[in-house]
DSSP file (Angstrom, degrees, kcal/mol; ACC not computed):
  #  RESIDUE AA STRUCTURE BP1 BP2  ACC     N-H-->O    O-->H-N    N-H-->O    O-->H-N    TCO  KAPPA ALPHA  PHI   PSI    X-CA   Y-CA   Z-CA
    1    1 A M              0   0    0      0, 0.0     2,-0.4     0, 0.0    62,-0.1   0.000 360.0 360.0 360.0 -99.1   88.4   43.4  -13.1
    2    2 A A        -     0   0    0     60,-0.0     2,-0.3     9,-0.0    49,-0.0  -0.715 360.0-131.4 -92.6 134.6   84.6   43.8  -13.8
    3    3 A K        -     0   0    0     -2,-0.4     2,-0.4     9,-0.2     9,-0.2  -0.667  24.0-150.2 -82.5 138.2   83.4   44.7  -17.3
    4    4 A K        -     0   0    0     -2,-0.3     2,-0.9     7,-0.1     7,-0.2  -0.909  14.3-134.0-115.2 133.8   81.0   47.6  -17.3
    5    5 A N  B  >> -A   10   0A   0      5,-2.2     4,-2.8    -2,-0.4     5,-0.6  -0.772  21.7-158.9 -81.8 107.4   78.2   48.2  -19.7
    6    6 A E  T  45S+     0   0    0     -2,-0.9    -1,-0.2     1,-0.2     0, 0.0   0.826  82.7  54.4 -61.9 -35.7   78.7   51.9  -20.4
    7    7 A A  T  45S+     0   0    0      1,-0.2    -1,-0.2    -3,-0.1    -2,-0.0   0.903 125.4  18.2 -69.8 -40.4   75.2   52.6  -21.6
    8    8 A T  T  45S-     0   0    0     -3,-0.3    -2,-0.2     2,-0.2    -1,-0.2   0.608  94.0-125.4-109.5 -14.2   73.3   51.3  -18.6
    9    9 A G  T  <5 +     0   0    0     -4,-2.8    37,-3.0     1,-0.3     2,-0.3   0.841  68.0 123.7  72.4  32.9   75.9   51.2  -15.9
   10   10 A T  E   < -AB   5  45A   0     -5,-0.6    -5,-2.2    35,-0.3     2,-0.3  -0.846  45.6-154.7-123.5 161.0   75.2   47.5  -15.1
   11   11 A I  E     - B   0  44A   0     33,-2.7    33,-3.0    -2,-0.3     2,-0.5  -0.982  15.3-131.7-132.7 146.8   77.3   44.3  -15.0
   12   12 A K  E     -CB  64  43A   0     52,-1.1    52,-2.5    -2,-0.3     2,-0.4  -0.846  21.5-167.8 -99.2 132.6   76.3   40.7  -15.5
   13   13 A V  E     -CB  63  42A   0     29,-2.7    29,-2.1    -2,-0.5     2,-0.4  -0.980   1.4-167.9-123.9 131.2   77.5   38.2  -13.0
   14   14 A R  E     -CB  62  41A   0     48,-2.7    48,-2.4    -2,-0.4     2,-0.7  -0.964  22.1-130.9-120.8 134.8   77.3   34.4  -13.4
   15   15 A L  E     +C   61   0A   0     25,-2.0    24,-3.0    -2,-0.4    46,-0.2  -0.754  33.5 168.0 -81.5 116.0   77.9   31.7  -10.7
   16   16 A V        +     0   0    0     44,-2.4     2,-0.4    -2,-0.7    45,-0.2   0.490  56.0  49.3-111.4  -6.3   80.3   29.3  -12.3
   17   17 A K  S    S-     0   0    0     43,-1.3    -1,-0.1     2,-0.0    22,-0.1  -0.989  84.4-108.0-136.9 145.2   81.4   27.2   -9.4
   18   18 A G        -     0   0    0     -2,-0.4    -2,-0.1     1,-0.1    19,-0.1  -0.185  19.7-129.4 -69.7 163.2   79.5   25.4   -6.7
   19   19 A L    >   +     0   0    0      2,-0.1     3,-1.8     3,-0.1     2,-0.1   0.481  65.8 120.2 -94.5  -3.5   79.4   26.6   -3.1
   20   20 A R  T 3  S+     0   0    0      1,-0.3     3,-0.1     0, 0.0    -2,-0.0  -0.419  81.6  14.9 -64.6 132.3   80.2   23.3   -1.4
   21   21 A G  T 3  S+     0   0    0      1,-0.3    -1,-0.3    -2,-0.1     2,-0.2   0.510  98.7 123.5  84.5   5.3   83.4   23.6    0.7
   22   22 A T  S <  S-     0   0    0     -3,-1.8    -1,-0.3     1,-0.1    -3,-0.1  -0.557  70.2 -89.7 -95.5 164.8   83.5   27.4    0.7
   23   23 A K     >  -     0   0    0     -2,-0.2     4,-1.8     1,-0.1     3,-0.4  -0.356  33.1-119.6 -69.2 151.5   83.5   29.7    3.7
   24   24 A G  H  > S+     0   0    0      1,-0.2     4,-2.1     2,-0.2     5,-0.2   0.856 112.9  55.1 -61.2 -37.7   80.2   30.8    5.1
   25   25 A I  H  > S+     0   0    0      1,-0.2     4,-1.6     2,-0.2    -1,-0.2   0.829 106.8  51.6 -67.7 -30.4   80.9   34.4    4.5
   26   26 A H  H  > S+     0   0    0     -3,-0.4     4,-2.1     2,-0.2    -1,-0.2   0.862 107.2  52.7 -73.2 -36.0   81.6   33.7    0.9
   27   27 A R  H  X S+     0   0    0     -4,-1.8     4,-2.2     1,-0.2    -2,-0.2   0.906 109.4  49.8 -62.2 -41.3   78.2   31.9    0.6
   28   28 A L  H  X S+     0   0    0     -4,-2.1     4,-2.3     1,-0.2    -2,-0.2   0.866 108.0  53.3 -66.2 -35.2   76.5   34.9    2.1
   29   29 A S  H  X S+     0   0    0     -4,-1.6     4,-1.4     2,-0.2    -1,-0.2   0.900 108.9  48.8 -65.5 -40.5   78.3   37.2   -0.4
   30   30 A V  H  <>S+     0   0    0     -4,-2.1     5,-2.0     2,-0.2     4,-0.4   0.904 111.8  49.5 -64.8 -41.0   77.0   35.0   -3.3
   31   31 A K  H ><5S+     0   0    0     -4,-2.2     3,-1.4     1,-0.2    -2,-0.2   0.891 106.9  55.3 -64.0 -39.0   73.5   35.2   -1.9
   32   32 A A  H 3<5S+     0   0    0     -4,-2.3    -1,-0.2     1,-0.3    -2,-0.2   0.810 102.9  56.3 -65.0 -29.0   73.8   39.0   -1.5
   33   33 A L  T 3<5S-     0   0    0     -4,-1.4    -1,-0.3    -3,-0.2    -2,-0.2   0.591 120.2-113.3 -75.8 -10.1   74.7   39.1   -5.3
   34   34 A G  T < 5S+     0   0    0     -3,-1.4     2,-0.4    -4,-0.4    -3,-0.2   0.658  71.1 137.3  88.0  16.9   71.4   37.3   -5.9
   35   35 A L      < +     0   0    0     -5,-2.0    -1,-0.3     1,-0.2    -2,-0.1  -0.818  14.6 155.4-100.0 135.0   72.9   34.1   -7.2
   36   36 A G        +     0   0    0     -2,-0.4     2,-0.2     1,-0.3    -1,-0.2   0.706  54.7  35.0-119.3 -66.2   71.5   30.8   -6.1
   37   37 A K  S >  S-     0   0    0      1,-0.1     3,-1.8   -19,-0.1    -1,-0.3  -0.505  94.7 -78.4 -95.5 163.7   72.1   27.9   -8.4
   38   38 A L  T 3  S+     0   0    0      1,-0.3   -22,-0.2    -2,-0.2    -1,-0.1  -0.316 116.4  15.0 -57.4 138.3   75.0   27.0  -10.6
   39   39 A N  T 3  S+     0   0    0    -24,-3.0    -1,-0.3     1,-0.3     2,-0.2   0.578  87.7 148.1  68.0  14.1   75.1   29.1  -13.9
   40   40 A S    <   -     0   0    0     -3,-1.8   -25,-2.0   -25,-0.2     2,-0.4  -0.557  33.1-152.4 -75.7 146.4   72.5   31.6  -12.6
   41   41 A V  E     -B   14   0A   0    -27,-0.2     2,-0.4    -2,-0.2   -27,-0.2  -0.949  14.4-176.1-125.4 139.3   73.0   35.1  -14.0
   42   42 A R  E     -B   13   0A   0    -29,-2.1   -29,-2.7    -2,-0.4     2,-0.7  -0.992  19.7-143.4-131.8 142.1   72.1   38.5  -12.5
   43   43 A E  E     -B   12   0A   0     -2,-0.4     2,-0.3   -31,-0.2   -31,-0.2  -0.932  31.9-175.7-104.4 115.8   72.4   41.9  -14.0
   44   44 A L  E     -B   11   0A   0    -33,-3.0   -33,-2.7    -2,-0.7     2,-0.2  -0.796  31.8-100.2-117.1 152.3   73.4   44.3  -11.2
   45   45 A K  E     -B   10   0A   0     -2,-0.3     2,-0.7   -35,-0.2   -35,-0.3  -0.494  44.5-113.5 -66.5 133.8   74.0   48.0  -11.0
   46   46 A D        +     0   0    0    -37,-3.0    -1,-0.1    -2,-0.2   -42,-0.0  -0.612  59.4 141.1 -76.3 112.6   77.7   48.8  -11.1
   47   47 A S     >  -     0   0    0     -2,-0.7     4,-2.4     1,-0.1     5,-0.2  -0.947  65.0-105.1-145.1 163.1   78.6   50.2   -7.7
   48   48 A P  H  > S+     0   0    0      0, 0.0     4,-2.0     0, 0.0     5,-0.1   0.842 119.4  55.2 -60.3 -32.7   81.6   49.9   -5.3
   49   49 A Q  H  > S+     0   0    0      2,-0.2     4,-2.0     1,-0.2     5,-0.1   0.928 109.7  44.8 -66.6 -44.8   79.5   47.6   -3.0
   50   50 A V  H  > S+     0   0    0      1,-0.2     4,-2.5     2,-0.2     5,-0.2   0.913 112.2  52.0 -65.8 -42.3   78.8   45.1   -5.8
   51   51 A R  H  X S+     0   0    0     -4,-2.4     4,-2.4     1,-0.2    -1,-0.2   0.871 107.9  53.0 -62.0 -36.4   82.4   45.2   -7.0
   52   52 A G  H  X S+     0   0    0     -4,-2.0     4,-1.8     2,-0.2    -1,-0.2   0.905 109.5  47.8 -65.1 -41.8   83.5   44.5   -3.5
   53   53 A L  H  X S+     0   0    0     -4,-2.0     4,-1.6     2,-0.2    -2,-0.2   0.917 112.7  48.9 -63.6 -42.8   81.3   41.4   -3.3
   54   54 A I  H  < S+     0   0    0     -4,-2.5     7,-0.2     1,-0.2    -2,-0.2   0.906 109.9  52.0 -63.3 -41.6   82.5   40.2   -6.7
   55   55 A N  H >< S+     0   0    0     -4,-2.4     3,-0.9     1,-0.2    -1,-0.2   0.859 106.8  53.9 -63.1 -35.7   86.1   40.7   -5.6
   56   56 A K  H 3< S+     0   0    0     -4,-1.8    -1,-0.2     1,-0.2     3,-0.2   0.873 120.9  29.8 -67.4 -37.5   85.5   38.6   -2.5
   57   57 A V  T >X S+     0   0    0     -4,-1.6     3,-2.2     1,-0.2     4,-1.2  -0.139  76.9 135.5-114.9  36.6   84.1   35.6   -4.4
   58   58 A H  T <4  +     0   0    0     -3,-0.9    -1,-0.2     1,-0.3    -2,-0.1   0.766  69.7  58.4 -56.9 -28.4   86.1   36.1   -7.6
   59   59 A Y  T 34 S+     0   0    0     -3,-0.2    -1,-0.3     1,-0.2    -2,-0.1   0.537 109.6  44.0 -81.9  -6.1   86.9   32.4   -7.8
   60   60 A L  T <4 S+     0   0    0     -3,-2.2   -44,-2.4    -6,-0.2   -43,-1.3   0.625 111.8  49.7-107.4 -21.1   83.2   31.5   -7.8
   61   61 A V  E  <  -C   15   0A   0     -4,-1.2     2,-0.4   -46,-0.2   -46,-0.2  -0.768  60.1-149.3-122.3 163.0   81.8   34.0  -10.3
   62   62 A R  E     -C   14   0A   0    -48,-2.4   -48,-2.7    -2,-0.3     2,-0.6  -1.000  16.1-137.5-130.6 133.8   82.5   35.3  -13.8
   63   63 A V  E     -C   13   0A   0     -2,-0.4     2,-0.2   -50,-0.2   -50,-0.2  -0.812  27.6-164.5 -91.6 124.9   81.7   38.8  -14.9
   64   64 A E  E      C   12   0A   0    -52,-2.5   -52,-1.1    -2,-0.6   -61,-0.1  -0.677 360.0 360.0-110.5 162.4   80.2   38.7  -18.4
   65   65 A E              0   0    0     -2,-0.2    -1,-0.1   -54,-0.1   -52,-0.1   0.457 360.0 360.0 -81.8 360.0   79.6   41.4  -21.0
């Protein structure tokens, strides 16, 4: 599922698909991850909450190394 940076305990998440036509709750999940525009990247602390958000919008985001 999500790749984890072992040294720092963080994961990088990139928004790879636009939000038009998606459910409102999925838009809120993307916003909660801190992603706004297409191809924006955030480095987030690896936690069960973040993994749950990523799992919910897996078709919109890509987890990078």
